N, C-alpha and C positions, 0 to 999 in steps of 0.2 A: 888763615887767621882772620878774624873779623875786626873791622875798624868801625868805630862809632862815628857817624856823620851828623853834625849839628850846624845850624846856622841861626843867627838872631834875626834873619830876614824872613823867616817862616815861623808860624806859631810854635811855642814851646810845648812839649808833651804835657798832657793833663792827667797823666797816670804813669805807671811803671813801664815805660817803653821809650825808645829813641826815635828821632825823626827818620833815620835810615841807618842801615847796616851795609857796609861794603865787605864782600867776601871775594878776594881775588879781583876780578874785573866785573863782578856782578853786584848790583845795588838793589836792595830790597827796601822799599819805603813803607813807612806807616801811612795810614790814611790821612789825607789832608782835608780839612774843612775850611770854610770861608771866614776865618778870623783875620782881620786886618791887624798886622803886628804894630802898626803905628798908633792905632787907637785902642787895641785890645778888644774891639767890638766885632760882632758878627756882621757880615755884609750879606744881607738877605732881602733887599728891597724887591728884587726880581730874580727868577731862576737863572737868567742870563748873567746878571751881575754876580750872583753867588758862584756860578760855575767859573766865571773869569777869575774871581779871587782865589778859588781852589787851584786853578791851573797856574796862577802866578805864584802861589805858595809852593806848589810842586816845582816850578821852575827854579826857585831859590834853593830848594833841597837838592835838586839835580846839580846845580852850579856848585854847591858846596862840595860835591863829590867829583867835580871836574867833568860833568856830563851835561847833556842837553836833551831835549825832547826827541832828537834823532837817535838817541841811544836806547830809548824805551822799546822793549820787546813784548811786554804784556801789561795791560791795564785792567784794573777792576774798578767799576763804577757802581756805587750803591746809591740808589735814589729812593726818595719817599713816595714819589708819584710817577708811575710810568707814563702818565699823560704829559709829563714835562720832557720826555725823551727827545723829541725833535728839537726843542730849544736848547737843551743840554748838548746834543750832538752837534748843533751848529757852532756853538762856542768851542767845544772840545776839538772839533775838526779843524778849526782855524790854527791850532797849535801843531798840526802835522801835515806832511806831504801825503796825499792820498796813496801814492805809489809805494810808500815805505811805512805807512801807518802800522802801529803795533797790533798784535792780537788783543782781543778785548772781550769782556763780558760785562753786561749791565744787569744789575739785579735790583728789583724793587724790594724794599724792606719796610717794616712797620715803623721803625724808629731809629734815629741816629744820634750820636753824641750832641749835646746841647740843642737837640731838636732841629738840627740843620736839615736841609732838603737833599744834599748831595755830599758824598765823601768819595775820594779817589785815592787809590794806591797803585804803585807801579813796580815793575821789575825792569831794570835797565842793565845793559852790558856795554862796557867801554869798547868801542870798536873803531 
Protein backbone atom coordinates (compact mmCIF):
# COMPACT_ATOMS: atom_id res chain seq x y z
CA UNK A 1 0.00 0.00 0.00
CA UNK A 2 1.34 3.43 -0.84
CA UNK A 3 1.52 6.32 1.61
CA UNK A 4 1.69 9.94 0.47
CA UNK A 5 4.56 11.86 2.09
CA UNK A 6 4.26 15.63 2.41
CA UNK A 7 6.01 18.35 4.36
CA UNK A 8 5.60 22.10 4.50
CA UNK A 9 9.40 22.37 4.89
CA UNK A 10 9.89 21.61 1.17
CA UNK A 11 8.23 23.22 -1.85
CA UNK A 12 4.66 22.17 -2.50
CA UNK A 13 4.02 20.37 -5.78
CA UNK A 14 3.34 22.65 -8.74
CA UNK A 15 1.32 20.03 -10.60
CA UNK A 16 -0.60 16.78 -10.18
CA UNK A 17 2.00 14.90 -8.13
CA UNK A 18 3.16 14.46 -4.53
CA UNK A 19 6.49 15.25 -2.88
CA UNK A 20 7.08 11.55 -2.25
CA UNK A 21 5.42 8.15 -2.11
CA UNK A 22 6.34 5.50 0.45
CA UNK A 23 5.66 1.90 -0.57
CA UNK A 24 6.64 -0.50 2.20
CA UNK A 25 10.15 0.59 3.17
CA UNK A 26 10.90 2.24 -0.19
CA UNK A 27 10.54 5.98 -0.77
CA UNK A 28 10.22 7.46 -4.26
CA UNK A 29 10.61 11.23 -4.35
CA UNK A 30 9.56 13.71 -6.95
CA UNK A 31 12.26 16.01 -8.24
CA UNK A 32 13.23 18.85 -5.96
CA UNK A 33 14.23 22.26 -7.27
CA UNK A 34 15.72 25.23 -5.44
CA UNK A 35 12.63 26.96 -4.10
CA UNK A 36 13.08 28.46 -0.63
CA UNK A 37 9.82 27.63 1.16
CA UNK A 38 10.26 30.59 3.52
CA UNK A 39 10.18 33.11 0.67
CA UNK A 40 8.63 31.12 -2.18
CA UNK A 41 11.48 32.36 -4.36
CA UNK A 42 14.03 30.45 -6.40
CA UNK A 43 17.53 30.32 -4.98
CA UNK A 44 19.76 30.62 -8.03
CA UNK A 45 22.50 33.19 -7.45
CA UNK A 46 25.09 30.45 -8.04
CA UNK A 47 24.94 26.78 -8.98
CA UNK A 48 26.44 25.90 -5.60
CA UNK A 49 23.74 27.81 -3.73
CA UNK A 50 21.04 26.34 -5.96
CA UNK A 51 22.33 22.79 -5.40
CA UNK A 52 22.47 23.31 -1.64
CA UNK A 53 18.84 24.49 -1.59
CA UNK A 54 17.79 21.45 -3.62
CA UNK A 55 19.59 19.13 -1.20
CA UNK A 56 18.08 20.88 1.83
CA UNK A 57 14.61 20.53 0.31
CA UNK A 58 15.31 16.84 -0.28
CA UNK A 59 16.48 16.48 3.33
CA UNK A 60 13.10 17.72 4.55
CA UNK A 61 11.20 15.30 2.29
CA UNK A 62 13.37 12.43 3.56
CA UNK A 63 12.80 13.50 7.18
CA UNK A 64 9.03 13.58 6.62
CA UNK A 65 9.31 9.88 5.73
CA UNK A 66 11.53 9.14 8.74
CA UNK A 67 14.62 8.80 6.57
CA UNK A 68 17.95 10.49 5.92
CA UNK A 69 20.55 10.77 3.16
CA UNK A 70 22.05 7.52 4.43
CA UNK A 71 18.90 5.69 3.28
CA UNK A 72 19.20 6.83 -0.37
CA UNK A 73 20.07 4.03 -2.78
CA UNK A 74 19.62 5.86 -6.10
CA UNK A 75 19.81 9.49 -7.18
CA UNK A 76 18.94 11.10 -10.48
CA UNK A 77 20.32 14.57 -11.15
CA UNK A 78 19.08 16.64 -14.08
CA UNK A 79 21.24 19.65 -14.93
CA UNK A 80 20.99 22.33 -17.58
CA UNK A 81 24.76 22.66 -18.09
CA UNK A 82 27.20 19.76 -17.78
CA UNK A 83 29.89 22.41 -17.35
CA UNK A 84 28.48 22.89 -13.81
CA UNK A 85 29.01 19.21 -12.94
CA UNK A 86 32.11 19.68 -10.75
CA UNK A 87 30.48 22.45 -8.69
CA UNK A 88 27.25 20.47 -8.31
CA UNK A 89 29.17 17.32 -7.41
CA UNK A 90 31.10 19.14 -4.70
CA UNK A 91 27.94 20.33 -2.94
CA UNK A 92 26.05 17.06 -3.58
CA UNK A 93 28.97 15.00 -2.25
CA UNK A 94 29.00 16.88 1.05
CA UNK A 95 25.65 15.23 1.90
CA UNK A 96 27.01 11.67 1.61
CA UNK A 97 29.74 9.43 2.98
CA UNK A 98 31.88 8.37 0.01
CA UNK A 99 31.95 4.74 1.18
CA UNK A 100 28.15 4.42 1.22
CA UNK A 101 27.08 6.98 -1.41
CA UNK A 102 24.11 5.92 -3.56
CA UNK A 103 24.11 4.90 -7.19
CA UNK A 104 23.54 7.92 -9.43
CA UNK A 105 23.16 9.24 -12.91
CA UNK A 106 23.55 12.84 -13.98
CA UNK A 107 21.79 13.92 -17.17
CA UNK A 108 22.10 17.19 -19.03
CA UNK A 109 18.72 18.46 -20.22
CA UNK A 110 17.66 21.44 -22.29
CA UNK A 111 15.12 22.82 -19.84
CA UNK A 112 13.77 22.24 -16.33
CA UNK A 113 10.67 23.51 -14.47
CA UNK A 114 10.80 27.24 -13.70
CA UNK A 115 14.01 27.35 -15.78
CA UNK A 116 16.11 26.10 -12.86
CA UNK A 117 19.61 24.73 -13.40
CA UNK A 118 19.24 21.52 -11.37
CA UNK A 119 16.58 19.06 -10.26
CA UNK A 120 17.19 15.99 -8.07
CA UNK A 121 15.04 12.95 -7.31
CA UNK A 122 15.92 9.94 -5.17
CA UNK A 123 14.87 6.46 -4.18
CA UNK A 124 15.52 5.58 -0.54
CA UNK A 125 15.01 2.42 1.50
CA UNK A 126 14.54 2.41 5.27
CA UNK A 127 17.33 0.36 6.65
